[in-house]
PyMOL commands that place a pseudoatom at each C-alpha (Angstrom):
pseudoatom trace, name=CA, resn=UNK, resi=1, chain=A, elem=C, hetatm=0, pos=[-3.142, 13.883, -1.547]
pseudoatom trace, name=CA, resn=UNK, resi=2, chain=A, elem=C, hetatm=0, pos=[-4.670, 16.136, -4.201]
pseudoatom trace, name=CA, resn=UNK, resi=3, chain=A, elem=C, hetatm=0, pos=[-7.454, 14.296, -6.039]
pseudoatom trace, name=CA, resn=UNK, resi=4, chain=A, elem=C, hetatm=0, pos=[-6.198, 10.967, -4.687]
pseudoatom trace, name=CA, resn=UNK, resi=5, chain=A, elem=C, hetatm=0, pos=[-8.715, 9.252, -2.502]
pseudoatom trace, name=CA, resn=UNK, resi=6, chain=A, elem=C, hetatm=0, pos=[-7.581, 7.261, 0.509]
pseudoatom trace, name=CA, resn=UNK, resi=7, chain=A, elem=C, hetatm=0, pos=[-9.976, 4.381, 1.122]
pseudoatom trace, name=CA, resn=UNK, resi=8, chain=A, elem=C, hetatm=0, pos=[-9.812, 3.083, 4.706]
pseudoatom trace, name=CA, resn=UNK, resi=9, chain=A, elem=C, hetatm=0, pos=[-11.446, -0.321, 4.524]
pseudoatom trace, name=CA, resn=UNK, resi=10, chain=A, elem=C, hetatm=0, pos=[-11.872, -3.739, 6.088]
pseudoatom trace, name=CA, resn=UNK, resi=11, chain=A, elem=C, hetatm=0, pos=[-12.468, -6.592, 3.612]
pseudoatom trace, name=CA, resn=UNK, resi=12, chain=A, elem=C, hetatm=0, pos=[-15.046, -8.388, 5.801]
pseudoatom trace, name=CA, resn=UNK, resi=13, chain=A, elem=C, hetatm=0, pos=[-17.164, -5.258, 6.194]
pseudoatom trace, name=CA, resn=UNK, resi=14, chain=A, elem=C, hetatm=0, pos=[-20.276, -5.302, 3.982]
pseudoatom trace, name=CA, resn=UNK, resi=15, chain=A, elem=C, hetatm=0, pos=[-20.357, -1.504, 3.604]
pseudoatom trace, name=CA, resn=UNK, resi=16, chain=A, elem=C, hetatm=0, pos=[-16.662, -1.541, 2.671]
pseudoatom trace, name=CA, resn=UNK, resi=17, chain=A, elem=C, hetatm=0, pos=[-17.225, -4.205, 0.015]
pseudoatom trace, name=CA, resn=UNK, resi=18, chain=A, elem=C, hetatm=0, pos=[-20.187, -2.290, -1.424]
pseudoatom trace, name=CA, resn=UNK, resi=19, chain=A, elem=C, hetatm=0, pos=[-18.163, 0.917, -1.476]
pseudoatom trace, name=CA, resn=UNK, resi=20, chain=A, elem=C, hetatm=0, pos=[-15.196, -0.814, -3.129]
pseudoatom trace, name=CA, resn=UNK, resi=21, chain=A, elem=C, hetatm=0, pos=[-17.433, -2.313, -5.823]
pseudoatom trace, name=CA, resn=UNK, resi=22, chain=A, elem=C, hetatm=0, pos=[-19.024, 1.074, -6.437]
pseudoatom trace, name=CA, resn=UNK, resi=23, chain=A, elem=C, hetatm=0, pos=[-15.623, 2.785, -6.633]
pseudoatom trace, name=CA, resn=UNK, resi=24, chain=A, elem=C, hetatm=0, pos=[-14.523, 0.202, -9.187]
pseudoatom trace, name=CA, resn=UNK, resi=25, chain=A, elem=C, hetatm=0, pos=[-17.747, 0.659, -11.190]
pseudoatom trace, name=CA, resn=UNK, resi=26, chain=A, elem=C, hetatm=0, pos=[-17.144, 4.407, -11.195]
pseudoatom trace, name=CA, resn=UNK, resi=27, chain=A, elem=C, hetatm=0, pos=[-13.478, 3.835, -12.156]
pseudoatom trace, name=CA, resn=UNK, resi=28, chain=A, elem=C, hetatm=0, pos=[-12.252, 6.057, -9.341]
pseudoatom trace, name=CA, resn=UNK, resi=29, chain=A, elem=C, hetatm=0, pos=[-8.558, 6.220, -8.546]
pseudoatom trace, name=CA, resn=UNK, resi=30, chain=A, elem=C, hetatm=0, pos=[-8.117, 5.272, -4.873]
pseudoatom trace, name=CA, resn=UNK, resi=31, chain=A, elem=C, hetatm=0, pos=[-5.399, 4.050, -2.554]
pseudoatom trace, name=CA, resn=UNK, resi=32, chain=A, elem=C, hetatm=0, pos=[-6.716, 1.289, -0.336]
pseudoatom trace, name=CA, resn=UNK, resi=33, chain=A, elem=C, hetatm=0, pos=[-5.663, 1.014, 3.300]
pseudoatom trace, name=CA, resn=UNK, resi=34, chain=A, elem=C, hetatm=0, pos=[-6.667, -1.810, 5.645]
pseudoatom trace, name=CA, resn=UNK, resi=35, chain=A, elem=C, hetatm=0, pos=[-8.109, 0.090, 8.602]
pseudoatom trace, name=CA, resn=UNK, resi=36, chain=A, elem=C, hetatm=0, pos=[-7.073, -2.528, 11.194]
pseudoatom trace, name=CA, resn=UNK, resi=37, chain=A, elem=C, hetatm=0, pos=[-3.603, -3.439, 9.905]
pseudoatom trace, name=CA, resn=UNK, resi=38, chain=A, elem=C, hetatm=0, pos=[-2.671, 0.175, 9.171]
pseudoatom trace, name=CA, resn=UNK, resi=39, chain=A, elem=C, hetatm=0, pos=[-4.869, 2.205, 11.496]
pseudoatom trace, name=CA, resn=UNK, resi=40, chain=A, elem=C, hetatm=0, pos=[-5.055, 5.967, 11.112]
pseudoatom trace, name=CA, resn=UNK, resi=41, chain=A, elem=C, hetatm=0, pos=[-2.700, 7.850, 13.407]
pseudoatom trace, name=CA, resn=UNK, resi=42, chain=A, elem=C, hetatm=0, pos=[-3.932, 10.404, 15.920]
pseudoatom trace, name=CA, resn=UNK, resi=43, chain=A, elem=C, hetatm=0, pos=[-2.900, 13.181, 13.515]
pseudoatom trace, name=CA, resn=UNK, resi=44, chain=A, elem=C, hetatm=0, pos=[-4.746, 11.526, 10.624]
pseudoatom trace, name=CA, resn=UNK, resi=45, chain=A, elem=C, hetatm=0, pos=[-7.844, 11.117, 12.783]
pseudoatom trace, name=CA, resn=UNK, resi=46, chain=A, elem=C, hetatm=0, pos=[-7.653, 14.760, 13.805]
pseudoatom trace, name=CA, resn=UNK, resi=47, chain=A, elem=C, hetatm=0, pos=[-7.483, 15.757, 10.125]
pseudoatom trace, name=CA, resn=UNK, resi=48, chain=A, elem=C, hetatm=0, pos=[-10.464, 13.524, 9.329]
pseudoatom trace, name=CA, resn=UNK, resi=49, chain=A, elem=C, hetatm=0, pos=[-12.348, 14.964, 12.271]
pseudoatom trace, name=CA, resn=UNK, resi=50, chain=A, elem=C, hetatm=0, pos=[-11.855, 18.528, 11.031]
pseudoatom trace, name=CA, resn=UNK, resi=51, chain=A, elem=C, hetatm=0, pos=[-13.492, 17.469, 7.748]
pseudoatom trace, name=CA, resn=UNK, resi=52, chain=A, elem=C, hetatm=0, pos=[-16.552, 15.896, 9.398]
pseudoatom trace, name=CA, resn=UNK, resi=53, chain=A, elem=C, hetatm=0, pos=[-19.807, 17.797, 9.795]
pseudoatom trace, name=CA, resn=UNK, resi=54, chain=A, elem=C, hetatm=0, pos=[-20.885, 16.032, 12.980]
pseudoatom trace, name=CA, resn=UNK, resi=55, chain=A, elem=C, hetatm=0, pos=[-17.618, 15.963, 14.895]
pseudoatom trace, name=CA, resn=UNK, resi=56, chain=A, elem=C, hetatm=0, pos=[-16.579, 12.777, 16.668]
pseudoatom trace, name=CA, resn=UNK, resi=57, chain=A, elem=C, hetatm=0, pos=[-20.016, 11.233, 16.040]
pseudoatom trace, name=CA, resn=UNK, resi=58, chain=A, elem=C, hetatm=0, pos=[-19.133, 11.097, 12.342]
pseudoatom trace, name=CA, resn=UNK, resi=59, chain=A, elem=C, hetatm=0, pos=[-16.231, 8.726, 13.007]
pseudoatom trace, name=CA, resn=UNK, resi=60, chain=A, elem=C, hetatm=0, pos=[-17.055, 6.907, 16.252]
pseudoatom trace, name=CA, resn=UNK, resi=61, chain=A, elem=C, hetatm=0, pos=[-18.906, 3.611, 15.735]
pseudoatom trace, name=CA, resn=UNK, resi=62, chain=A, elem=C, hetatm=0, pos=[-21.110, 3.740, 18.809]
pseudoatom trace, name=CA, resn=UNK, resi=63, chain=A, elem=C, hetatm=0, pos=[-23.059, 0.622, 17.763]
pseudoatom trace, name=CA, resn=UNK, resi=64, chain=A, elem=C, hetatm=0, pos=[-19.906, -1.498, 17.398]
pseudoatom trace, name=CA, resn=UNK, resi=65, chain=A, elem=C, hetatm=0, pos=[-19.113, -4.317, 19.787]
pseudoatom trace, name=CA, resn=UNK, resi=66, chain=A, elem=C, hetatm=0, pos=[-15.774, -2.645, 20.546]
pseudoatom trace, name=CA, resn=UNK, resi=67, chain=A, elem=C, hetatm=0, pos=[-17.561, 0.519, 21.663]
pseudoatom trace, name=CA, resn=UNK, resi=68, chain=A, elem=C, hetatm=0, pos=[-20.061, -1.400, 23.786]
pseudoatom trace, name=CA, resn=UNK, resi=69, chain=A, elem=C, hetatm=0, pos=[-17.184, -3.191, 25.525]
pseudoatom trace, name=CA, resn=UNK, resi=70, chain=A, elem=C, hetatm=0, pos=[-15.344, 0.015, 26.403]
pseudoatom trace, name=CA, resn=UNK, resi=71, chain=A, elem=C, hetatm=0, pos=[-14.666, 0.423, 30.062]
pseudoatom trace, name=CA, resn=UNK, resi=72, chain=A, elem=C, hetatm=0, pos=[-14.771, 4.195, 29.798]
pseudoatom trace, name=CA, resn=UNK, resi=73, chain=A, elem=C, hetatm=0, pos=[-17.304, 6.933, 29.178]
pseudoatom trace, name=CA, resn=UNK, resi=74, chain=A, elem=C, hetatm=0, pos=[-16.064, 8.662, 26.029]
pseudoatom trace, name=CA, resn=UNK, resi=75, chain=A, elem=C, hetatm=0, pos=[-17.873, 11.849, 27.051]
pseudoatom trace, name=CA, resn=UNK, resi=76, chain=A, elem=C, hetatm=0, pos=[-15.407, 12.132, 29.938]
pseudoatom trace, name=CA, resn=UNK, resi=77, chain=A, elem=C, hetatm=0, pos=[-12.356, 11.911, 27.653]
pseudoatom trace, name=CA, resn=UNK, resi=78, chain=A, elem=C, hetatm=0, pos=[-10.397, 14.827, 26.263]
pseudoatom trace, name=CA, resn=UNK, resi=79, chain=A, elem=C, hetatm=0, pos=[-10.344, 14.927, 22.466]
pseudoatom trace, name=CA, resn=UNK, resi=80, chain=A, elem=C, hetatm=0, pos=[-6.676, 13.889, 22.432]
pseudoatom trace, name=CA, resn=UNK, resi=81, chain=A, elem=C, hetatm=0, pos=[-7.473, 10.875, 24.627]
pseudoatom trace, name=CA, resn=UNK, resi=82, chain=A, elem=C, hetatm=0, pos=[-10.401, 9.855, 22.449]
pseudoatom trace, name=CA, resn=UNK, resi=83, chain=A, elem=C, hetatm=0, pos=[-8.349, 10.133, 19.259]
pseudoatom trace, name=CA, resn=UNK, resi=84, chain=A, elem=C, hetatm=0, pos=[-5.593, 8.038, 20.862]
pseudoatom trace, name=CA, resn=UNK, resi=85, chain=A, elem=C, hetatm=0, pos=[-8.175, 5.429, 21.863]
pseudoatom trace, name=CA, resn=UNK, resi=86, chain=A, elem=C, hetatm=0, pos=[-9.603, 5.328, 18.331]
pseudoatom trace, name=CA, resn=UNK, resi=87, chain=A, elem=C, hetatm=0, pos=[-6.138, 5.056, 16.782]
pseudoatom trace, name=CA, resn=UNK, resi=88, chain=A, elem=C, hetatm=0, pos=[-5.190, 2.199, 19.110]
pseudoatom trace, name=CA, resn=UNK, resi=89, chain=A, elem=C, hetatm=0, pos=[-8.531, 0.460, 18.581]
pseudoatom trace, name=CA, resn=UNK, resi=90, chain=A, elem=C, hetatm=0, pos=[-9.685, 1.118, 14.999]
pseudoatom trace, name=CA, resn=UNK, resi=91, chain=A, elem=C, hetatm=0, pos=[-12.720, -1.114, 15.553]
pseudoatom trace, name=CA, resn=UNK, resi=92, chain=A, elem=C, hetatm=0, pos=[-14.145, 2.021, 17.178]
pseudoatom trace, name=CA, resn=UNK, resi=93, chain=A, elem=C, hetatm=0, pos=[-14.168, 3.730, 13.775]
pseudoatom trace, name=CA, resn=UNK, resi=94, chain=A, elem=C, hetatm=0, pos=[-17.056, 3.773, 11.363]
pseudoatom trace, name=CA, resn=UNK, resi=95, chain=A, elem=C, hetatm=0, pos=[-16.100, 2.339, 8.008]
pseudoatom trace, name=CA, resn=UNK, resi=96, chain=A, elem=C, hetatm=0, pos=[-15.354, 2.714, 5.285]
pseudoatom trace, name=CA, resn=UNK, resi=97, chain=A, elem=C, hetatm=0, pos=[-13.739, 6.124, 5.311]
pseudoatom trace, name=CA, resn=UNK, resi=98, chain=A, elem=C, hetatm=0, pos=[-12.928, 7.838, 2.033]
pseudoatom trace, name=CA, resn=UNK, resi=99, chain=A, elem=C, hetatm=0, pos=[-10.912, 11.065, 1.974]
pseudoatom trace, name=CA, resn=UNK, resi=100, chain=A, elem=C, hetatm=0, pos=[-8.753, 13.227, -0.238]
pseudoatom trace, name=CA, resn=UNK, resi=101, chain=A, elem=C, hetatm=0, pos=[-7.542, 15.318, 2.691]
pseudoatom trace, name=CA, resn=UNK, resi=102, chain=A, elem=C, hetatm=0, pos=[-10.052, 18.063, 1.902]
pseudoatom trace, name=CA, resn=UNK, resi=103, chain=A, elem=C, hetatm=0, pos=[-13.309, 16.130, 2.098]
pseudoatom trace, name=CA, resn=UNK, resi=104, chain=A, elem=C, hetatm=0, pos=[-14.403, 12.956, 3.857]
pseudoatom trace, name=CA, resn=UNK, resi=105, chain=A, elem=C, hetatm=0, pos=[-17.137, 10.412, 3.187]
pseudoatom trace, name=CA, resn=UNK, resi=106, chain=A, elem=C, hetatm=0, pos=[-17.921, 7.970, 5.996]
pseudoatom trace, name=CA, resn=UNK, resi=107, chain=A, elem=C, hetatm=0, pos=[-19.880, 4.779, 5.364]
pseudoatom trace, name=CA, resn=UNK, resi=108, chain=A, elem=C, hetatm=0, pos=[-21.364, 3.523, 2.114]
pseudoatom trace, name=CA, resn=UNK, resi=109, chain=A, elem=C, hetatm=0, pos=[-22.717, 6.743, 0.620]
pseudoatom trace, name=CA, resn=UNK, resi=110, chain=A, elem=C, hetatm=0, pos=[-23.238, 6.229, -3.104]
pseudoatom trace, name=CA, resn=UNK, resi=111, chain=A, elem=C, hetatm=0, pos=[-24.672, 9.713, -3.715]
pseudoatom trace, name=CA, resn=UNK, resi=112, chain=A, elem=C, hetatm=0, pos=[-21.763, 11.475, -1.982]
pseudoatom trace, name=CA, resn=UNK, resi=113, chain=A, elem=C, hetatm=0, pos=[-19.210, 9.405, -3.923]
pseudoatom trace, name=CA, resn=UNK, resi=114, chain=A, elem=C, hetatm=0, pos=[-20.963, 10.149, -7.237]
pseudoatom trace, name=CA, resn=UNK, resi=115, chain=A, elem=C, hetatm=0, pos=[-21.146, 13.853, -6.385]
pseudoatom trace, name=CA, resn=UNK, resi=116, chain=A, elem=C, hetatm=0, pos=[-17.473, 13.901, -5.407]
pseudoatom trace, name=CA, resn=UNK, resi=117, chain=A, elem=C, hetatm=0, pos=[-16.463, 12.115, -8.619]
pseudoatom trace, name=CA, resn=UNK, resi=118, chain=A, elem=C, hetatm=0, pos=[-18.451, 14.513, -10.828]
pseudoatom trace, name=CA, resn=UNK, resi=119, chain=A, elem=C, hetatm=0, pos=[-17.129, 17.578, -9.023]
pseudoatom trace, name=CA, resn=UNK, resi=120, chain=A, elem=C, hetatm=0, pos=[-13.522, 16.433, -9.426]
pseudoatom trace, name=CA, resn=UNK, resi=121, chain=A, elem=C, hetatm=0, pos=[-13.882, 14.693, -12.816]
pseudoatom trace, name=CA, resn=UNK, resi=122, chain=A, elem=C, hetatm=0, pos=[-12.190, 11.512, -11.537]
pseudoatom trace, name=CA, resn=UNK, resi=123, chain=A, elem=C, hetatm=0, pos=[-11.638, 8.317, -13.503]
pseudoatom trace, name=CA, resn=UNK, resi=124, chain=A, elem=C, hetatm=0, pos=[-9.174, 5.424, -13.935]
pseudoatom trace, name=CA, resn=UNK, resi=125, chain=A, elem=C, hetatm=0, pos=[-9.463, 2.797, -11.230]
pseudoatom trace, name=CA, resn=UNK, resi=126, chain=A, elem=C, hetatm=0, pos=[-6.490, 1.810, -9.091]
pseudoatom trace, name=CA, resn=UNK, resi=127, chain=A, elem=C, hetatm=0, pos=[-8.338, -0.220, -6.444]
pseudoatom trace, name=CA, resn=UNK, resi=128, chain=A, elem=C, hetatm=0, pos=[-6.660, -3.509, -5.618]
for i in range(1, 128): cmd.bond("trace and resi %d" % i, "trace and resi %d" % (i + 1))
show_as sticks, trace
zoom trace
């Protein structure tokens, strides 16, 4: 996935829409993936997790309705169980998620996207 950004998104999500508009303005080449229709696999989540500075907290949407309705204490889960839960219920994931397989940006983070684009000299939009 060298220099190709994967954009995990949900069209009704305000942060996702803002990120998509910003990506288009910056003419960044991204592949868009609907986070609910094509949820990240356990292996993909594990890869994303290894790229996050704050571990599971970087990806887990603890303020989401889905999280609040969980019938389980995530602190009691093994990492493999938590990743499986997140893969099966992508509403537990923060969004959007933007990654090239070497770096990850979670949420609408204009500064991080600009910094990434400058560092990698990216242009030419491919967002649908």
